[in-house]
C-alpha positions in Angstrom: -3.7 -31.0 -2.5 -3.4 -27.6 -4.1 -4.5 -27.3 -7.7 -1.8 -26.5 -10.2 -1.3 -22.8 -11.1 -3.3 -21.6 -14.0 -1.7 -20.5 -17.2 -2.6 -16.9 -16.3 -1.0 -17.2 -12.9 2.2 -18.6 -14.3 2.3 -15.8 -17.0 1.6 -13.1 -14.4 4.4 -14.4 -12.1 6.8 -14.7 -15.1 5.9 -11.1 -16.1 6.7 -9.8 -12.6 10.0 -11.7 -12.7 11.0 -10.0 -15.9 11.1 -6.7 -14.1 13.0 -8.0 -11.0 16.7 -7.8 -11.9 19.0 -10.4 -10.3 21.1 -7.5 -8.9 18.0 -6.6 -6.8 17.8 -10.0 -5.1 18.0 -10.5 -2.2 16.5 -7.1 -1.6 13.8 -5.2 0.2 10.9 -3.3 -1.3 13.0 -0.3 -2.1 15.7 -2.4 -3.9 13.0 -4.2 -5.9 11.3 -0.9 -6.9 14.6 0.6 -7.9 15.5 -2.4 -10.1 12.0 -2.5 -11.7 12.2 1.2 -12.4 15.5 0.8 -14.1 13.9 -1.9 -16.3 11.0 0.5 -17.2 8.5 -1.7 -15.5 4.8 -0.9 -16.2 2.8 0.9 -13.6 0.9 -2.2 -12.5 4.1 -4.0 -11.7 5.4 -0.9 -9.8 2.1 -0.6 -7.9 2.3 -4.3 -6.9 5.8 -3.9 -5.6 4.8 -0.8 -3.6 2.4 -3.1 -1.7 5.2 -5.2 -0.3 6.1 -4.8 3.3 8.8 -2.3 3.9 11.0 -4.2 6.3 11.1 -7.6 4.6 13.9 -9.1 2.5 13.0 -11.2 -0.5 15.3 -13.8 -2.0 13.3 -15.0 -5.0 10.5 -13.9 -7.4 8.4 -16.7 -5.8 8.8 -15.1 -2.4 7.7 -11.7 -3.8 4.8 -13.4 -5.6 3.6 -15.0 -2.4 4.0 -11.8 -0.4 1.7 -10.2 -2.9 -1.0 -12.7 -1.9 -0.6 -15.2 -4.8 0.2 -18.8 -4.6 3.1 -20.8 -5.9 3.3 -24.4 -7.0 3.5 -26.9 -4.1 7.2 -27.7 -3.8 6.5 -31.1 -2.2 5.6 -33.1 -5.4 
């Protein structure tokens, strides 16, 4: 069984989510970058979003988080 997310992981995912406007979801990398830029996202958030694959659509912050190589809580509790 996967260990629970750490406080830091939860905080980092939440911080990312603050810069993803609902209007950008579902969206691809360019949509997400445009939305984050409109919200004056810090450089580290923009850099992370720039690493997303170009041709993939994302429905949720959790999907974006996972695509960046992070883990989410196990949904099968």
